[in-house]
N, C-alpha and C positions, 0 to 999 in steps of 0.2 A: 504494500500500500504506500502511495506517495503522500508525503506531508507537504502542506503549503508552506513556503518559505516566509518567514516573518520579515517585514520591511524594516530597514534601518531608518530611524527617524531622529533628526537632530534639529535643535531649535535654531532659528535664524534671528540673530540679534540686530543685523543691519541689512536693509533691503538692497544695498549695493552688492551684496553677496549673491543675489539671485540673478538668473539669466533666463531669457525666453526659452520655454520648453521644460524648465525645471518642474518637477512634481512637488506640490506643497499641500499642507493642511492648514486651515485656520482653526484655532481652538479658543474656546471661551471658558473662562474660569467661572464655575457655578457656585463656589463657596470655599471657605477655608479648609474644610475637611473632605472635599470632593475632588476627584480628578477633573482635568480639563475635558471638555466635550468638543468633539470635532463638529464644526458647523459648516465647513466648506472643504472640498478637496478637488484639486484640478491642476492644470498646467499653466505656468506663468505666461501671460501675454505681454505685459508691460509693467514697468515699475516707475514710481515717482518717489524716490527716497526723501526728497526735500519736504514733502507733505505727508510722508508715512503711509502711502497707499500703494497697493499692488493689485493689478487686475489679472484674473485667472479665467480660464475656460472651465467652468464647473462641470465635473464628471456626472453629477447627479441630474442636473437640469439641462446640460448642454448649452447653457447661456453664459455670456461674459458677466462676471461679477467683480465688484470692487471690494477689497478687504482693507479696512482701516486698522493700522497697527496700534492705535490708541485704544481700540476696543477689544482686540484679541491678539493672541500670540501666533506667530507663523513658524511652521515646522517643515523642513525639507524631508521628503520621503524618497529613499533610495532603494 
């Protein structure tokens, strides 16, 4: 039986580390004693490090979505 490989996930602290096509997750902290919840997952389309925004093509909806780093954390999925 084959096991699904776990994705390696690392936190992105600066948006200038991201490039078009990178796979990322946006996570929202739901409380001090809870884990972060993945609210978006997709591939990077464009970044604006100066204003803290990254646009992705969301895998779930197939639509372009903006992620504001003031509201959630960004994680690279490899």
